C-alpha positions in Angstrom: 1.6 -7.6 56.8 -1.2 -4.3 56.6 -3.9 -4.4 54.5 -2.1 -0.8 53.0 0.9 -3.4 51.9 -1.6 -6.4 51.0 -3.5 -4.7 48.4 0.1 -2.7 47.2 1.7 -6.1 46.4 -2.0 -7.1 44.6 -1.7 -4.6 42.6 1.9 -4.9 42.1 1.2 -8.1 41.0 -1.1 -7.3 38.3 0.6 -4.5 37.1 3.4 -7.3 36.2 1.2 -9.7 35.1 -0.1 -6.9 32.5 3.2 -6.0 31.4 4.4 -9.3 30.5 0.9 -9.7 28.7 1.4 -6.7 26.8 4.9 -7.4 26.0 3.9 -11.1 25.2 1.5 -9.8 22.6 3.1 -7.4 20.5 6.7 -9.2 20.3 5.5 -13.1 20.9 2.5 -13.2 19.4 1.8 -15.5 16.0 -0.3 -12.7 14.6 -1.0 -14.7 11.5 0.9 -17.0 9.1 0.9 -18.2 5.6 2.8 -19.3 2.9 3.8 -17.3 -0.1 5.3 -17.8 -3.8 7.1 -16.3 -5.7 11.2 -15.8 -7.3 13.9 -15.2 -4.9 15.3 -11.8 -5.4 18.1 -12.0 -2.5 18.9 -13.1 0.7 21.5 -10.9 3.0 22.4 -11.4 6.1 22.9 -7.7 8.0 22.7 -6.0 11.3 24.4 -3.5 13.5 24.9 -6.1 16.1 22.3 -9.1 15.6 23.3 -10.5 11.7 19.5 -11.6 10.7 18.9 -13.2 7.1 16.4 -10.6 4.7 15.1 -12.1 2.1 13.0 -11.0 -1.1 10.1 -12.6 -3.1 8.6 -10.9 -5.9 5.2 -12.7 -6.4 3.6 -13.1 -10.0 2.0 -10.6 -11.3 1.7 -7.0 -10.5 -0.2 -5.1 -7.7 -1.5 -1.2 -8.2 -1.8 0.6 -4.8 -3.2 3.9 -6.4 -5.4 4.1 -9.5 -3.4 4.2 -12.5 0.3 3.4 -11.0 2.2 0.1 -11.7 4.5 -1.5 -8.8 5.8 -5.0 -8.7 3.6 -7.1 -5.9 6.9 -8.2 -3.9 7.7 -9.9 -0.1 9.9 -8.6 2.4 10.7 -10.5 5.4 13.4 -11.8 7.7 14.7 -15.8 8.1 14.1 -18.1 10.9 17.4 -20.2 10.6 21.0 -19.8 9.5 20.7 -23.4 7.4 16.8 -22.1 5.6 18.7 -19.1 4.7 21.7 -20.7 2.8 19.7 -23.4 0.9 18.0 -19.7 -0.3 21.5 -18.4 -0.6 22.8 -21.4 -2.9 19.4 -21.4 -5.2 18.4 -17.6 -5.9 16.5 -16.7 -8.6 14.2 -19.7 -8.1 10.4 -19.7 -7.3 9.8 -21.2 -4.2 6.7 -21.6 -1.6 7.5 -20.4 1.4 6.0 -20.3 4.8 5.7 -17.5 7.2 4.7 -16.4 10.5 3.6 -12.7 11.0 4.3 -11.3 14.1 2.7 -7.1 15.6 6.5 -5.8 16.0 10.2 -6.9 14.8 12.7 -7.9 17.8 16.4 -7.0 17.1 17.8 -10.8 16.7 14.5 -11.8 15.0 15.5 -9.5 11.7 13.7 -5.9 10.1 10.6 -7.3 9.4 7.6 -8.6 11.4 7.3 -11.3 8.5 9.6 -14.3 9.4 10.0 -17.6 7.4 10.0 -21.0 9.0 10.3 -22.9 6.0 10.2 -23.5 2.5 7.5 -25.7 0.9 8.8 -26.0 -2.8 11.7 -24.7 -5.0 11.2 -24.9 -8.7 13.6 -23.3 -11.4 11.5 -20.4 -13.1 10.4 -21.2 -16.5 12.1 -19.4 -19.2 
């Protein structure tokens, strides 16, 4: 093997490793994780090719993005697996504490949101 081919091979390997690292960071690296609590608004299964579970939680309190305006504090998320989605669909309107992971970007088979709920911590009836 000549020196030029060796250098070319090394550069190609480095480029492939860098591309793999970038893809991992953009799509699989867990940027953050936490807990959100609120009343479950809905859970739906939707998608054109990949059917994913999507939901919305209405959090207590009022959040204002601009001075002088009021807006509901909503948390839109995707759901990691069918069992969690089924449990939430059967108990719509209840108060939930949900654990989620935040990714930098979405993947079609993971859902429409960068926030992916992976477990239910607690479920309670909403106080009337």
